[in-house]
Structure formats: C-alpha cells, structure tokens
C-alpha positions in Angstrom: 5.9 -23.8 -12.3 9.3 -22.8 -13.5 12.3 -21.8 -11.4 12.2 -18.2 -12.5 8.6 -17.6 -11.1 9.6 -19.5 -7.9 12.6 -17.3 -7.4 10.6 -14.1 -8.1 8.0 -15.1 -5.5 10.7 -15.9 -3.0 12.4 -12.5 -3.6 9.1 -10.7 -3.1 8.3 -12.7 0.1 11.8 -11.9 1.5 11.5 -8.2 0.7 8.1 -8.1 2.5 9.6 -9.8 5.5 12.6 -7.4 5.6 10.4 -4.4 5.1 7.9 -5.3 7.9 10.2 -6.8 10.5 12.1 -3.7 11.8 9.0 -1.7 12.6 6.8 -4.5 14.0 8.4 -4.5 17.5 7.9 -0.8 17.7 4.3 -1.0 16.6 3.6 -3.7 19.1 5.2 -1.8 21.9 3.3 1.4 21.0 0.0 -0.6 20.8 0.6 -2.2 24.2 1.5 1.2 25.8 -1.6 2.8 24.2 -3.9 0.0 25.5 -2.3 0.2 29.0 -2.8 4.0 29.2 -6.5 3.5 28.3 -7.0 0.9 31.0 -5.3 3.0 33.7 -7.3 6.1 32.6 -10.5 4.3 33.6 -9.5 4.6 37.2 -10.0 1.0 38.0 -7.2 -0.9 39.8 -4.8 -2.6 37.3 -1.9 -5.0 37.4 1.6 -3.8 38.0 2.6 -4.7 34.5 -0.2 -2.6 33.0 0.8 0.4 35.2 4.4 0.0 34.1 3.5 -0.1 30.5 1.3 3.0 30.9 4.2 5.1 32.3 6.4 4.2 29.4 8.4 1.2 30.5 9.1 -1.2 27.5 6.9 -4.3 27.4 9.7 -6.7 27.8 11.1 -4.8 30.8 7.6 -4.5 32.3 7.1 -8.2 32.0 10.5 -8.9 33.5 10.1 -6.7 36.6 6.4 -6.7 37.3 6.7 -9.7 39.7 9.5 -8.1 41.7 7.8 -4.7 41.6 4.7 -6.1 43.3 6.3 -8.1 46.1 5.7 -7.0 49.6 3.1 -4.4 48.4 -0.4 -4.5 49.7 -2.7 -4.8 46.7 -5.7 -2.5 46.4 -7.9 -5.3 45.1 -7.6 -8.9 43.9 -9.2 -10.7 41.0 -9.1 -14.2 39.6 -7.7 -14.9 36.1 -7.3 -18.0 34.1 -3.9 -19.1 32.8 -3.2 -21.7 30.2 -1.2 -24.8 31.1 -0.3 -27.7 28.8 -2.8 -28.5 26.2 -6.3 -27.2 26.9 -5.8 -27.2 30.7 -6.4 -23.9 32.4 -5.9 -22.9 36.0 -7.5 -20.0 38.0 -5.0 -17.8 39.8 -5.3 -14.7 42.0 -4.0 -11.5 40.4 -3.0 -8.4 42.5 -4.4 -5.1 41.3 -3.2 -1.6 42.3 -4.7 1.8 42.1 -2.7 4.7 40.8 -1.8 6.0 44.2 -0.4 2.7 45.4 1.5 2.2 42.1 3.0 5.7 42.3 4.2 5.2 45.9 5.9 1.9 44.9 7.4 3.4 41.8 8.9 6.2 43.8 11.1 3.8 45.8 11.6 0.7 43.6 14.8 0.4 41.6 16.0 -2.9 40.0 19.6 -4.0 40.3 20.1 -3.8 36.5 21.4 -0.2 35.9 19.7 0.3 32.6 16.4 -0.8 33.9 16.9 1.3 37.1 17.4 4.4 34.9 14.2 3.6 33.1 12.3 3.2 36.3 13.7 6.5 37.6 12.7 8.3 34.5 9.2 6.8 34.7 8.9 7.9 38.4 9.8 11.5 37.5 7.3 11.5 34.6 4.5 10.2 36.9 5.3 12.7 39.7 5.2 15.6 37.3 
C-alpha cells in the first residue's frame, strides 16, 4: 500500500466523520422523543424521563432532572428493572412510574434552579396544558 492511497482513504474517512457528526445528535434526540411519545400514547404509566422526553425536553436535560422531578411524588405504579454494574453483574431496582395526570400535575409546579432548564420546563408545561 502506498502513501497516496493511505492518504486518500484517510481523507474520505475524515470527510464522512465530519459530514455525519453534526446531525447525529439531532437524529438521536428526535428518535428518543419519537419513541417516548409512542410509549406515552399507549396510556400505560411511564418513567419521569420518558414523560419529559415526550413533552419535548432534550434527552440530556431529561436525564439530568428526572430524579429531582420525581422526588416527593407518589408514583402511580412501580416496576422492577435490571441495571448493569461492573462486568456482567446486574442488580434489580424499583422504578417509579407515573400516569399522564400525575406527570402533568408535577410538571405544572416543578421548576429547576437552572434558568435555562426552568424556561424549557415552563414551555413544556404550557404545551402539555394546551
């Protein structure tokens, strides 16, 4: 293999990475939102993170605030889920699930301290109430 072919392959590889990278995060977020909306539309209780994604909160913001969002809120139902620990070890944990009414009531009053996130939550509450 000569240096010219190696350089050409590297150039093509780098162009492909540059072309795909900017849109990948947007596609992933859109996919997560679409899946969350489908899950919520079934009517079964879902996790706080799933509900947050369904109303349009970004995936990274939903993951960050889902725990705080669900504190001191009575869950509609609970389920058991497995989480991965180190290696092949898994642990079963209890997951809190909320129906749409419980989620909407919590979203109407919950605002994070982060101003940008609080604005997103307020917009989501208005969209859900409409």
